[in-house]
SEFIZA-3560 file (N, C-alpha, C; in Angstrom, 3 decimals):
REM SEFIZA-3560
<numar><xx>-51.719</xx><yy>-30.683</yy><zz>-106.869</zz><atom>N</atom></numar>
<numar><xx>-51.314</xx><yy>-29.380</yy><zz>-106.408</zz><atom>CA</atom></numar>
<numar><xx>-52.373</xx><yy>-28.854</yy><zz>-105.447</zz><atom>C</atom></numar>
<numar><xx>-51.913</xx><yy>-28.152</yy><zz>-104.469</zz><atom>N</atom></numar>
<numar><xx>-52.788</xx><yy>-27.580</yy><zz>-103.461</zz><atom>CA</atom></numar>
<numar><xx>-53.680</xx><yy>-26.508</yy><zz>-104.092</zz><atom>C</atom></numar>
<numar><xx>-55.008</xx><yy>-26.575</yy><zz>-103.876</zz><atom>N</atom></numar>
<numar><xx>-55.882</xx><yy>-25.575</yy><zz>-104.503</zz><atom>CA</atom></numar>
<numar><xx>-55.636</xx><yy>-24.163</yy><zz>-103.975</zz><atom>C</atom></numar>
<numar><xx>-55.150</xx><yy>-24.027</yy><zz>-102.754</zz><atom>N</atom></numar>
<numar><xx>-54.859</xx><yy>-22.703</yy><zz>-102.212</zz><atom>CA</atom></numar>
<numar><xx>-53.719</xx><yy>-22.057</yy><zz>-103.001</zz><atom>C</atom></numar>
<numar><xx>-52.715</xx><yy>-22.854</yy><zz>-103.378</zz><atom>N</atom></numar>
<numar><xx>-51.612</xx><yy>-22.308</yy><zz>-104.170</zz><atom>CA</atom></numar>
<numar><xx>-52.104</xx><yy>-21.843</yy><zz>-105.533</zz><atom>C</atom></numar>
<numar><xx>-53.019</xx><yy>-22.618</yy><zz>-106.114</zz><atom>N</atom></numar>
<numar><xx>-53.560</xx><yy>-22.240</yy><zz>-107.411</zz><atom>CA</atom></numar>
<numar><xx>-54.319</xx><yy>-20.931</yy><zz>-107.307</zz><atom>C</atom></numar>
<numar><xx>-55.132</xx><yy>-20.813</yy><zz>-106.271</zz><atom>N</atom></numar>
<numar><xx>-55.894</xx><yy>-19.582</yy><zz>-106.067</zz><atom>CA</atom></numar>
<numar><xx>-54.952</xx><yy>-18.411</yy><zz>-105.805</zz><atom>C</atom></numar>
<numar><xx>-53.906</xx><yy>-18.658</yy><zz>-105.025</zz><atom>N</atom></numar>
<numar><xx>-52.950</xx><yy>-17.595</yy><zz>-104.711</zz><atom>CA</atom></numar>
<numar><xx>-52.227</xx><yy>-17.130</yy><zz>-105.973</zz><atom>C</atom></numar>
<numar><xx>-51.805</xx><yy>-18.076</yy><zz>-106.808</zz><atom>N</atom></numar>
<numar><xx>-51.124</xx><yy>-17.703</yy><zz>-108.048</zz><atom>CA</atom></numar>
<numar><xx>-52.056</xx><yy>-16.933</yy><zz>-108.978</zz><atom>C</atom></numar>
<numar><xx>-53.310</xx><yy>-17.352</yy><zz>-109.045</zz><atom>N</atom></numar>
<numar><xx>-54.280</xx><yy>-16.645</yy><zz>-109.865</zz><atom>CA</atom></numar>
<numar><xx>-54.501</xx><yy>-15.231</yy><zz>-109.341</zz><atom>C</atom></numar>
<numar><xx>-54.577</xx><yy>-15.081</yy><zz>-108.015</zz><atom>N</atom></numar>
<numar><xx>-54.762</xx><yy>-13.754</yy><zz>-107.432</zz><atom>CA</atom></numar>
<numar><xx>-53.564</xx><yy>-12.854</yy><zz>-107.715</zz><atom>C</atom></numar>
<numar><xx>-52.354</xx><yy>-13.398</yy><zz>-107.633</zz><atom>N</atom></numar>
<numar><xx>-51.156</xx><yy>-12.611</yy><zz>-107.934</zz><atom>CA</atom></numar>
<numar><xx>-51.144</xx><yy>-12.205</yy><zz>-109.402</zz><atom>C</atom></numar>
<numar><xx>-51.519</xx><yy>-13.126</yy><zz>-110.276</zz><atom>N</atom></numar>
<numar><xx>-51.571</xx><yy>-12.823</yy><zz>-111.701</zz><atom>CA</atom></numar>
<numar><xx>-52.582</xx><yy>-11.715</yy><zz>-111.989</zz><atom>C</atom></numar>
<numar><xx>-53.765</xx><yy>-11.820</yy><zz>-111.407</zz><atom>N</atom></numar>
<numar><xx>-54.786</xx><yy>-10.798</yy><zz>-111.624</zz><atom>CA</atom></numar>
<numar><xx>-54.371</xx><yy>-9.453</yy><zz>-111.044</zz><atom>C</atom></numar>
<numar><xx>-53.706</xx><yy>-9.463</yy><zz>-109.896</zz><atom>N</atom></numar>
<numar><xx>-53.228</xx><yy>-8.210</yy><zz>-109.311</zz><atom>CA</atom></numar>
<numar><xx>-52.176</xx><yy>-7.558</yy><zz>-110.198</zz><atom>C</atom></numar>
<numar><xx>-51.279</xx><yy>-8.357</yy><zz>-110.745</zz><atom>N</atom></numar>
<numar><xx>-50.269</xx><yy>-7.819</yy><zz>-111.651</zz><atom>CA</atom></numar>
<numar><xx>-50.876</xx><yy>-7.243</yy><zz>-112.918</zz><atom>C</atom></numar>
<numar><xx>-51.829</xx><yy>-7.962</yy><zz>-113.488</zz><atom>N</atom></numar>
<numar><xx>-52.498</xx><yy>-7.454</yy><zz>-114.686</zz><atom>CA</atom></numar>
<numar><xx>-53.293</xx><yy>-6.191</yy><zz>-114.385</zz><atom>C</atom></numar>
<numar><xx>-53.936</xx><yy>-6.162</yy><zz>-113.228</zz><atom>N</atom></numar>
<numar><xx>-54.677</xx><yy>-4.959</yy><zz>-112.834</zz><atom>CA</atom></numar>
<numar><xx>-53.760</xx><yy>-3.765</yy><zz>-112.656</zz><atom>C</atom></numar>
<numar><xx>-52.598</xx><yy>-3.990</yy><zz>-112.060</zz><atom>N</atom></numar>
<numar><xx>-51.628</xx><yy>-2.906</yy><zz>-111.910</zz><atom>CA</atom></numar>
<numar><xx>-51.117</xx><yy>-2.411</yy><zz>-113.245</zz><atom>C</atom></numar>
<numar><xx>-50.888</xx><yy>-3.339</yy><zz>-114.165</zz><atom>N</atom></numar>
<numar><xx>-50.422</xx><yy>-2.946</yy><zz>-115.498</zz><atom>CA</atom></numar>
<numar><xx>-51.483</xx><yy>-2.137</yy><zz>-116.236</zz><atom>C</atom></numar>
<numar><xx>-52.733</xx><yy>-2.553</yy><zz>-116.119</zz><atom>N</atom></numar>
<numar><xx>-53.820</xx><yy>-1.817</yy><zz>-116.767</zz><atom>CA</atom></numar>
<numar><xx>-53.957</xx><yy>-0.429</yy><zz>-116.145</zz><atom>C</atom></numar>
<numar><xx>-53.873</xx><yy>-0.354</yy><zz>-114.827</zz><atom>N</atom></numar>
<numar><xx>-53.980</xx><yy>0.936</yy><zz>-114.146</zz><atom>CA</atom></numar>
<numar><xx>-52.839</xx><yy>1.866</yy><zz>-114.555</zz><atom>C</atom></numar>
<numar><xx>-51.631</xx><yy>1.339</yy><zz>-114.634</zz><atom>N</atom></numar>
<numar><xx>-50.485</xx><yy>2.157</yy><zz>-115.064</zz><atom>CA</atom></numar>
<numar><xx>-50.668</xx><yy>2.633</yy><zz>-116.494</zz><atom>C</atom></numar>
<numar><xx>-51.215</xx><yy>1.781</yy><zz>-117.361</zz><atom>N</atom></numar>
<numar><xx>-51.452</xx><yy>2.180</yy><zz>-118.749</zz><atom>CA</atom></numar>
<numar><xx>-52.496</xx><yy>3.278</yy><zz>-118.838</zz><atom>C</atom></numar>
<numar><xx>-53.537</xx><yy>3.172</yy><zz>-118.040</zz><atom>N</atom></numar>
<numar><xx>-54.593</xx><yy>4.189</yy><zz>-118.052</zz><atom>CA</atom></numar>
<numar><xx>-54.048</xx><yy>5.530</yy><zz>-117.581</zz><atom>C</atom></numar>
<numar><xx>-53.286</xx><yy>5.508</yy><zz>-116.501</zz><atom>N</atom></numar>
<numar><xx>-52.751</xx><yy>6.756</yy><zz>-115.953</zz><atom>CA</atom></numar>
<numar><xx>-51.777</xx><yy>7.392</yy><zz>-116.938</zz><atom>C</atom></numar>
<numar><xx>-50.920</xx><yy>6.582</yy><zz>-117.540</zz><atom>N</atom></numar>
<numar><xx>-49.920</xx><yy>7.132</yy><zz>-118.453</zz><atom>CA</atom></numar>
<numar><xx>-50.570</xx><yy>7.622</yy><zz>-119.737</zz><atom>C</atom></numar>
<numar><xx>-51.517</xx><yy>6.889</yy><zz>-120.253</zz><atom>N</atom></numar>
<numar><xx>-52.151</xx><yy>7.292</yy><zz>-121.506</zz><atom>CA</atom></numar>
<numar><xx>-52.940</xx><yy>8.577</yy><zz>-121.332</zz><atom>C</atom></numar>
<numar><xx>-53.630</xx><yy>8.732</yy><zz>-120.214</zz><atom>N</atom></numar>
<numar><xx>-54.408</xx><yy>9.946</yy><zz>-120.018</zz><atom>CA</atom></numar>
<numar><xx>-53.492</xx><yy>11.156</yy><zz>-119.884</zz><atom>C</atom></numar>
<numar><xx>-52.321</xx><yy>10.983</yy><zz>-119.279</zz><atom>N</atom></numar>
<numar><xx>-51.385</xx><yy>12.099</yy><zz>-119.178</zz><atom>CA</atom></numar>
<numar><xx>-50.725</xx><yy>12.386</yy><zz>-120.523</zz><atom>C</atom></numar>
<numar><xx>-50.493</xx><yy>11.346</yy><zz>-121.311</zz><atom>N</atom></numar>
<numar><xx>-49.823</xx><yy>11.539</yy><zz>-122.594</zz><atom>CA</atom></numar>
<numar><xx>-50.727</xx><yy>12.226</yy><zz>-123.613</zz><atom>C</atom></numar>
<numar><xx>-52.010</xx><yy>11.961</yy><zz>-123.556</zz><atom>N</atom></numar>
<numar><xx>-52.931</xx><yy>12.523</yy><zz>-124.538</zz><atom>CA</atom></numar>
<numar><xx>-53.667</xx><yy>13.757</yy><zz>-124.041</zz><atom>C</atom></numar>
<numar><xx>-53.251</xx><yy>14.293</yy><zz>-122.910</zz><atom>N</atom></numar>
<numar><xx>-53.884</xx><yy>15.499</yy><zz>-122.390</zz><atom>CA</atom></numar>
<numar><xx>-53.547</xx><yy>16.670</yy><zz>-123.297</zz><atom>C</atom></numar>
<numar><xx>-54.549</xx><yy>17.465</yy><zz>-123.633</zz><atom>N</atom></numar>
<numar><xx>-54.341</xx><yy>18.626</yy><zz>-124.489</zz><atom>CA</atom></numar>
<numar><xx>-54.951</xx><yy>19.839</yy><zz>-123.800</zz><atom>C</atom></numar>
<numar><xx>-54.216</xx><yy>20.930</yy><zz>-123.832</zz><atom>N</atom></numar>
<numar><xx>-54.727</xx><yy>22.153</yy><zz>-123.262</zz><atom>CA</atom></numar>
<numar><xx>-55.656</xx><yy>22.828</yy><zz>-124.262</zz><atom>C</atom></numar>
<numar><xx>-56.723</xx><yy>23.442</yy><zz>-123.771</zz><atom>N</atom></numar>
<numar><xx>-57.604</xx><yy>24.148</yy><zz>-124.703</zz><atom>CA</atom></numar>
<numar><xx>-56.901</xx><yy>25.402</yy><zz>-125.221</zz><atom>C</atom></numar>
<numar><xx>-57.207</xx><yy>25.815</yy><zz>-126.447</zz><atom>N</atom></numar>
<numar><xx>-56.563</xx><yy>27.011</yy><zz>-126.985</zz><atom>CA</atom></numar>
<numar><xx>-56.977</xx><yy>28.249</yy><zz>-126.190</zz><atom>C</atom></numar>
<numar><xx>-56.038</xx><yy>29.140</yy><zz>-126.015</zz><atom>N</atom></numar>
<numar><xx>-56.301</xx><yy>30.378</yy><zz>-125.288</zz><atom>CA</atom></numar>
<numar><xx>-56.964</xx><yy>31.350</yy><zz>-126.251</zz><atom>C</atom></numar>
<numar><xx>-58.098</xx><yy>31.927</yy><zz>-125.876</zz><atom>N</atom></numar>
<numar><xx>-58.767</xx><yy>32.855</yy><zz>-126.789</zz><atom>CA</atom></numar>
<numar><xx>-57.920</xx><yy>34.094</yy><zz>-127.045</zz><atom>C</atom></numar>
<numar><xx>-57.883</xx><yy>34.526</yy><zz>-128.285</zz><atom>N</atom></numar>
<numar><xx>-57.181</xx><yy>35.740</yy><zz>-128.656</zz><atom>CA</atom></numar>
<numar><xx>-55.727</xx><yy>35.544</yy><zz>-129.023</zz><atom>C</atom></numar>
<numar><xx>-55.222</xx><yy>34.326</yy><zz>-129.024</zz><atom>N</atom></numar>
<numar><xx>-53.810</xx><yy>34.108</yy><zz>-129.326</zz><atom>CA</atom></numar>
<numar><xx>-53.547</xx><yy>34.000</yy><zz>-130.827</zz><atom>C</atom></numar>
<numar><xx>-54.583</xx><yy>33.756</yy><zz>-131.644</zz><atom>N</atom></numar>
<numar><xx>-54.389</xx><yy>33.567</yy><zz>-133.078</zz><atom>CA</atom></numar>
<numar><xx>-54.661</xx><yy>34.830</yy><zz>-133.896</zz><atom>C</atom></numar>
<numar><xx>-54.836</xx><yy>35.969</yy><zz>-133.263</zz><atom>N</atom></numar>
<numar><xx>-55.213</xx><yy>37.168</yy><zz>-134.005</zz><atom>CA</atom></numar>
<numar><xx>-54.109</xx><yy>37.624</yy><zz>-134.945</zz><atom>C</atom></numar>
<numar><xx>-52.882</xx><yy>37.588</yy><zz>-134.509</zz><atom>N</atom></numar>
<numar><xx>-51.781</xx><yy>38.081</yy><zz>-135.315</zz><atom>CA</atom></numar>
<numar><xx>-50.688</xx><yy>37.022</yy><zz>-135.379</zz><atom>C</atom></numar>
<numar><xx>-50.821</xx><yy>36.082</yy><zz>-136.299</zz><atom>N</atom></numar>
<numar><xx>-49.764</xx><yy>35.064</yy><zz>-136.401</zz><atom>CA</atom></numar>
<numar><xx>-48.469</xx><yy>35.703</yy><zz>-136.912</zz><atom>C</atom></numar>
<numar><xx>-47.328</xx><yy>35.136</yy><zz>-136.588</zz><atom>N</atom></numar>
<numar><xx>-46.061</xx><yy>35.715</yy><zz>-137.046</zz><atom>CA</atom></numar>
<numar><xx>-45.951</xx><yy>35.643</yy><zz>-138.572</zz><atom>C</atom></numar>
<numar><xx>-45.307</xx><yy>36.658</yy><zz>-139.150</zz><atom>N</atom></numar>
<numar><xx>-45.197</xx><yy>36.737</yy><zz>-140.603</zz><atom>CA</atom></numar>
<numar><xx>-44.273</xx><yy>35.655</yy><zz>-141.148</zz><atom>C</atom></numar>
<numar><xx>-43.189</xx><yy>35.388</yy><zz>-140.451</zz><atom>N</atom></numar>
<numar><xx>-42.239</xx><yy>34.372</yy><zz>-140.902</zz><atom>CA</atom></numar>
<numar><xx>-41.885</xx><yy>33.493</yy><zz>-139.705</zz><atom>C</atom></numar>
<numar><xx>-41.568</xx><yy>32.245</yy><zz>-139.978</zz><atom>N</atom></numar>
<numar><xx>-41.194</xx><yy>31.397</yy><zz>-138.838</zz><atom>CA</atom></numar>
<numar><xx>-39.911</xx><yy>31.909</yy><zz>-138.187</zz><atom>C</atom></numar>
<numar><xx>-39.879</xx><yy>31.843</yy><zz>-136.894</zz><atom>N</atom></numar>
<numar><xx>-38.725</xx><yy>32.324</yy><zz>-136.147</zz><atom>CA</atom></numar>
<numar><xx>-37.561</xx><yy>31.362</yy><zz>-136.307</zz><atom>C</atom></numar>
<numar><xx>-36.369</xx><yy>31.902</yy><zz>-136.352</zz><atom>N</atom></numar>
<numar><xx>-35.167</xx><yy>31.086</yy><zz>-136.453</zz><atom>CA</atom></numar>
<numar><xx>-34.843</xx><yy>30.542</yy><zz>-135.063</zz><atom>C</atom></numar>
<numar><xx>-34.725</xx><yy>29.240</yy><zz>-134.973</zz><atom>N</atom></numar>
<numar><xx>-34.450</xx><yy>28.599</yy><zz>-133.689</zz><atom>CA</atom></numar>
<numar><xx>-33.062</xx><yy>27.989</yy><zz>-133.752</zz><atom>C</atom></numar>
<numar><xx>-32.245</xx><yy>28.360</yy><zz>-132.801</zz><atom>N</atom></numar>
<numar><xx>-30.915</xx><yy>27.784</yy><zz>-132.718</zz><atom>CA</atom></numar>
<numar><xx>-30.929</xx><yy>26.745</yy><zz>-131.604</zz><atom>C</atom></numar>
<numar><xx>-30.568</xx><yy>25.499</yy><zz>-131.958</zz><atom>N</atom></numar>
<numar><xx>-30.602</xx><yy>24.407</yy><zz>-131.000</zz><atom>CA</atom></numar>
<numar><xx>-29.290</xx><yy>24.388</yy><zz>-130.228</zz><atom>C</atom></numar>
<numar><xx>-29.414</xx><yy>24.443</yy><zz>-128.929</zz><atom>N</atom></numar>
<numar><xx>-28.247</xx><yy>24.382</yy><zz>-128.060</zz><atom>CA</atom></numar>
<numar><xx>-28.446</xx><yy>23.210</yy><zz>-127.120</zz><atom>C</atom></numar>
<numar><xx>-27.503</xx><yy>22.305</yy><zz>-127.138</zz><atom>N</atom></numar>
<numar><xx>-27.604</xx><yy>21.171</yy><zz>-126.246</zz><atom>CA</atom></numar>
<numar><xx>-26.890</xx><yy>21.528</yy><zz>-124.951</zz><atom>C</atom></numar>
<numar><xx>-27.677</xx><yy>21.670</yy><zz>-123.898</zz><atom>N</atom></numar>
<numar><xx>-27.112</xx><yy>22.117</yy><zz>-122.635</zz><atom>CA</atom></numar>
<numar><xx>-26.887</xx><yy>20.965</yy><zz>-121.672</zz><atom>C</atom></numar>
<numar><xx>-27.165</xx><yy>19.781</yy><zz>-122.079</zz><atom>N</atom></numar>
<numar><xx>-26.996</xx><yy>18.673</yy><zz>-121.153</zz><atom>CA</atom></numar>
<numar><xx>-27.042</xx><yy>17.371</yy><zz>-121.909</zz><atom>C</atom></numar>
<numar><xx>-27.624</xx><yy>16.407</yy><zz>-121.293</zz><atom>N</atom></numar>
<numar><xx>-27.722</xx><yy>15.111</yy><zz>-121.928</zz><atom>CA</atom></numar>
<numar><xx>-26.786</xx><yy>14.119</yy><zz>-121.277</zz><atom>C</atom></numar>
<numar><xx>-26.810</xx><yy>12.933</yy><zz>-121.797</zz><atom>N</atom></numar>
<numar><xx>-25.985</xx><yy>11.870</yy><zz>-121.235</zz><atom>CA</atom></numar>
<numar><xx>-25.072</xx><yy>11.326</yy><zz>-122.327</zz><atom>C</atom></numar>
<numar><xx>-23.773</xx><yy>11.248</yy><zz>-122.045</zz><atom>N</atom></numar>
<numar><xx>-22.850</xx><yy>10.712</yy><zz>-123.049</zz><atom>CA</atom></numar>
<numar><xx>-23.133</xx><yy>9.236</yy><zz>-123.329</zz><atom>C</atom></numar>
<numar><xx>-22.699</xx><yy>8.804</yy><zz>-124.492</zz><atom>N</atom></numar>
<numar><xx>-22.954</xx><yy>7.428</yy><zz>-124.912</zz><atom>CA</atom></numar>
<numar><xx>-22.321</xx><yy>6.392</yy><zz>-124.006</zz><atom>C</atom></numar>
<numar><xx>-21.149</xx><yy>6.687</yy><zz>-123.426</zz><atom>N</atom></numar>
<numar><xx>-20.504</xx><yy>5.700</yy><zz>-122.575</zz><atom>CA</atom></numar>
<numar><xx>-21.302</xx><yy>5.469</yy><zz>-121.301</zz><atom>C</atom></numar>
<numar><xx>-21.995</xx><yy>6.497</yy><zz>-120.820</zz><atom>N</atom></numar>
<numar><xx>-22.819</xx><yy>6.312</yy><zz>-119.625</zz><atom>CA</atom></numar>
<numar><xx>-24.040</xx><yy>5.453</yy><zz>-119.937</zz><atom>C</atom></numar>
<numar><xx>-24.630</xx><yy>5.664</yy><zz>-121.102</zz><atom>N</atom></numar>
<numar><xx>-25.777</xx><yy>4.848</yy><zz>-121.504</zz><atom>CA</atom></numar>
<numar><xx>-25.354</xx><yy>3.388</yy><zz>-121.649</zz><atom>C</atom></numar>
<numar><xx>-24.185</xx><yy>3.169</yy><zz>-122.247</zz><atom>N</atom></numar>
<numar><xx>-23.670</xx><yy>1.814</yy><zz>-122.393</zz><atom>CA</atom></numar>
<numar><xx>-23.404</xx><yy>1.181</yy><zz>-121.039</zz><atom>C</atom></numar>
<numar><xx>-22.834</xx><yy>1.947</yy><zz>-120.124</zz><atom>N</atom></numar>
<numar><xx>-22.544</xx><yy>1.442</yy><zz>-118.789</zz><atom>CA</atom></numar>
<numar><xx>-23.819</xx><yy>1.054</yy><zz>-118.055</zz><atom>C</atom></numar>
<numar><xx>-24.849</xx><yy>1.861</yy><zz>-118.183</zz><atom>N</atom></numar>
<numar><xx>-26.131</xx><yy>1.549</yy><zz>-117.533</zz><atom>CA</atom></numar>
<numar><xx>-26.736</xx><yy>0.290</yy><zz>-118.145</zz><atom>C</atom></numar>
<numar><xx>-26.681</xx><yy>0.157</yy><zz>-119.458</zz><atom>N</atom></numar>
<numar><xx>-27.242</xx><yy>-1.024</yy><zz>-120.119</zz><atom>CA</atom></numar>
<numar><xx>-26.492</xx><yy>-2.288</yy><zz>-119.718</zz><atom>C</atom></numar>
<numar><xx>-25.166</xx><yy>-2.222</yy><zz>-119.651</zz><atom>N</atom></numar>
<numar><xx>-24.378</xx><yy>-3.390</yy><zz>-119.239</zz><atom>CA</atom></numar>
<numar><xx>-24.676</xx><yy>-3.752</yy><zz>-117.796</zz><atom>C</atom></numar>
<numar><xx>-24.767</xx><yy>-2.744</yy><zz>-116.934</zz><atom>N</atom></numar>
<numar><xx>-25.092</xx><yy>-3.003</yy><zz>-115.530</zz><atom>CA</atom></numar>
<numar><xx>-26.467</xx><yy>-3.642</yy><zz>-115.364</zz><atom>C</atom></numar>
<numar><xx>-27.441</xx><yy>-3.147</yy><zz>-116.126</zz><atom>N</atom></numar>
<numar><xx>-28.780</xx><yy>-3.730</yy><zz>-116.053</zz><atom>CA</atom></numar>
<numar><xx>-28.780</xx><yy>-5.170</yy><zz>-116.555</zz><atom>C</atom></numar>
<numar><xx>-28.007</xx><yy>-5.457</yy><zz>-117.598</zz><atom>N</atom></numar>
<numar><xx>-27.930</xx><yy>-6.830</yy><zz>-118.103</zz><atom>CA</atom></numar>
<numar><xx>-27.279</xx><yy>-7.762</yy><zz>-117.088</zz><atom>C</atom></numar>
<numar><xx>-26.248</xx><yy>-7.289</yy><zz>-116.396</zz><atom>N</atom></numar>
<numar><xx>-25.590</xx><yy>-8.115</yy><zz>-115.380</zz><atom>CA</atom></numar>
<numar><xx>-26.529</xx><yy>-8.383</yy><zz>-114.212</zz><atom>C</atom></numar>
<numar><xx>-27.248</xx><yy>-7.356</yy><zz>-113.776</zz><atom>N</atom></numar>
<numar><xx>-28.202</xx><yy>-7.544</yy><zz>-112.670</zz><atom>CA</atom></numar>
<numar><xx>-29.312</xx><yy>-8.508</yy><zz>-113.081</zz><atom>C</atom></numar>
<numar><xx>-29.828</xx><yy>-8.378</yy><zz>-114.296</zz><atom>N</atom></numar>
<numar><xx>-30.887</xx><yy>-9.280</yy><zz>-114.762</zz><atom>CA</atom></numar>
<numar><xx>-30.388</xx><yy>-10.715</yy><zz>-114.849</zz><atom>C</atom></numar>
<numar><xx>-29.144</xx><yy>-10.900</yy><zz>-115.304</zz><atom>N</atom></numar>
<numar><xx>-28.589</xx><yy>-12.248</yy><zz>-115.385</zz><atom>CA</atom></numar>
<numar><xx>-28.397</xx><yy>-12.840</yy><zz>-113.990</zz><atom>C</atom></numar>
<numar><xx>-27.938</xx><yy>-12.040</yy><zz>-113.047</zz><atom>N</atom></numar>
<numar><xx>-27.753</xx><yy>-12.534</yy><zz>-111.682</zz><atom>CA</atom></numar>
<numar><xx>-29.089</xx><yy>-12.924</yy><zz>-111.052</zz><atom>C</atom></numar>
<numar><xx>-30.114</xx><yy>-12.115</yy><zz>-111.273</zz><atom>N</atom></numar>
<numar><xx>-31.434</xx><yy>-12.439</yy><zz>-110.736</zz><atom>CA</atom></numar>
<numar><xx>-31.975</xx><yy>-13.710</yy><zz>-111.382</zz><atom>C</atom></numar>
<numar><xx>-31.757</xx><yy>-13.867</yy><zz>-112.690</zz><atom>N</atom></numar>
<numar><xx>-32.230</xx><yy>-15.077</yy><zz>-113.371</zz><atom>CA</atom></numar>
<numar><xx>-31.538</xx><yy>-16.316</yy><zz>-112.825</zz><atom>C</atom></numar>
<numar><xx>-30.236</xx><yy>-16.230</yy><zz>-112.560</zz><atom>N</atom></numar>
<numar><xx>-29.506</xx><yy>-17.375</yy><zz>-112.009</zz><atom>CA</atom></numar>
<numar><xx>-30.011</xx><yy>-17.697</yy><zz>-110.606</zz><atom>C</atom></numar>
<numar><xx>-30.204</xx><yy>-16.676</yy><zz>-109.788</zz><atom>N</atom></numar>
<numar><xx>-30.692</xx><yy>-16.920</yy><zz>-108.425</zz><atom>CA</atom></numar>
<numar><xx>-32.089</xx><yy>-17.533</yy><zz>-108.428</zz><atom>C</atom></numar>
<numar><xx>-32.962</xx><yy>-17.035</yy><zz>-109.298</zz><atom>N</atom></numar>
<numar><xx>-34.309</xx><yy>-17.603</yy><zz>-109.372</zz><atom>CA</atom></numar>
<numar><xx>-34.283</xx><yy>-19.038</yy><zz>-109.885</zz><atom>C</atom></numar>
<numar><xx>-33.406</xx><yy>-19.321</yy><zz>-110.837</zz><atom>N</atom></numar>
<numar><xx>-33.309</xx><yy>-20.681</yy><zz>-111.349</zz><atom>CA</atom></numar>
<numar><xx>-32.813</xx><yy>-21.629</yy><zz>-110.270</zz><atom>C</atom></numar>
<numar><xx>-31.830</xx><yy>-21.202</yy><zz>-109.510</zz><atom>N</atom></numar>
<numar><xx>-31.334</xx><yy>-22.061</yy><zz>-108.426</zz><atom>CA</atom></numar>
<numar><xx>-32.381</xx><yy>-22.259</yy><zz>-107.337</zz><atom>C</atom></numar>
<numar><xx>-33.120</xx><yy>-21.205</yy><zz>-107.012</zz><atom>N</atom></numar>
<numar><xx>-34.178</xx><yy>-21.337</yy><zz>-106.011</zz><atom>CA</atom></numar>
<numar><xx>-35.271</xx><yy>-22.279</yy><zz>-106.505</zz><atom>C</atom></numar>
<numar><xx>-35.599</xx><yy>-22.185</yy><zz>-107.795</zz><atom>N</atom></numar>
<numar><xx>-36.625</xx><yy>-23.048</yy><zz>-108.347</zz><atom>CA</atom></numar>
<numar><xx>-36.144</xx><yy>-24.495</yy><zz>-108.383</zz><atom>C</atom></numar>
<numar><xx>-34.860</xx><yy>-24.701</yy><zz>-108.673</zz><atom>N</atom></numar>
<numar><xx>-34.314</xx><yy>-26.051</yy><zz>-108.747</zz><atom>CA</atom></numar>
<numar><xx>-34.310</xx><yy>-26.716</yy><zz>-107.377</zz><atom>C</atom></numar>
<numar><xx>-34.091</xx><yy>-25.953</yy><zz>-106.320</zz><atom>N</atom></numar>
<numar><xx>-34.090</xx><yy>-26.554</yy><zz>-104.978</zz><atom>CA</atom></numar>
<numar><xx>-35.501</xx><yy>-26.905</yy><zz>-104.527</zz><atom>C</atom></numar>
<numar><xx>-36.500</xx><yy>-26.235</yy><zz>-105.065</zz><atom>N</atom></numar>
<numar><xx>-37.876</xx><yy>-26.513</yy><zz>-104.644</zz><atom>CA</atom></numar>
<numar><xx>-38.496</xx><yy>-27.678</yy><zz>-105.399</zz><atom>C</atom></numar>
<numar><xx>-37.879</xx><yy>-28.087</yy><zz>-106.515</zz><atom>N</atom></numar>
<numar><xx>-38.421</xx><yy>-29.214</yy><zz>-107.271</zz><atom>CA</atom></numar>
<numar><xx>-38.304</xx><yy>-30.489</yy><zz>-106.461</zz><atom>C</atom></numar>
<numar><xx>-39.265</xx><yy>-31.338</yy><zz>-106.629</zz><atom>N</atom></numar>
<numar><xx>-39.252</xx><yy>-32.624</yy><zz>-105.922</zz><atom>CA</atom></numar>
<numar><xx>-38.315</xx><yy>-33.580</yy><zz>-106.649</zz><atom>C</atom></numar>
<numar><xx>-37.446</xx><yy>-34.175</yy><zz>-105.904</zz><atom>N</atom></numar>
<numar><xx>-36.510</xx><yy>-35.136</yy><zz>-106.482</zz><atom>CA</atom></numar>
<numar><xx>-37.203</xx><yy>-36.502</yy><zz>-106.565</zz><atom>C</atom></numar>
<numar><xx>-37.146</xx><yy>-37.115</yy><zz>-107.719</zz><atom>N</atom></numar>
<numar><xx>-37.735</xx><yy>-38.435</yy><zz>-107.877</zz><atom>CA</atom></numar>
<numar><xx>-36.672</xx><yy>-39.494</yy><zz>-107.578</zz><atom>C</atom></numar>
<numar><xx>-37.134</xx><yy>-40.638</yy><zz>-107.115</zz><atom>N</atom></numar>
<numar><xx>-36.212</xx><yy>-41.714</yy><zz>-106.803</zz><atom>CA</atom></numar>
<numar><xx>-35.654</xx><yy>-42.341</yy><zz>-108.087</zz><atom>C</atom></numar>
<numar><xx>-34.364</xx><yy>-42.581</yy><zz>-108.106</zz><atom>N</atom></numar>
<numar><xx>-33.753</xx><yy>-43.164</yy><zz>-109.285</zz><atom>CA</atom></numar>
<numar><xx>-34.040</xx><yy>-44.656</yy><zz>-109.336</zz><atom>C</atom></numar>
<numar><xx>-34.248</xx><yy>-45.156</yy><zz>-110.518</zz><atom>N</atom></numar>
<numar><xx>-34.470</xx><yy>-46.595</yy><zz>-110.700</zz><atom>CA</atom></numar>
<numar><xx>-33.196</xx><yy>-47.169</yy><zz>-111.292</zz><atom>C</atom></numar>
<numar><xx>-32.234</xx><yy>-47.479</yy><zz>-110.440</zz><atom>N</atom></numar>
<numar><xx>-30.941</xx><yy>-47.933</yy><zz>-110.932</zz><atom>CA</atom></numar>
<numar><xx>-30.905</xx><yy>-49.385</yy><zz>-111.174</zz><atom>C</atom></numar>
//
C-alpha cells in the first residue's frame, strides 16, 4: 500500500476524532452551564407550591416521527449500497486459475 494513502487515512481519522472531541467539549460546557443565584431572591419563598397546568401547544405527531425515521433509514440504506458498489469497483480483480 502506498505510504501516502496510509498517512492520508490517518490524518482523516485524527481530524474526525478531533472534531468529535471538540463537539463534545462545546456541547458539554453548554449543557452544564449554571447561572449564579441572584441575590435577594430567596428572602420570601412561596408558602405553597403553585399549581401548574400543562398545556401542550405544539409538538410533532407520531406519524411524522415515523415518517422521518423511515426516510432516514431509506437514505442510509441507499448510501450504504452506493458505497458498497463504489468499494467493489475499486477492488483489484485477481486472475482466475481455471
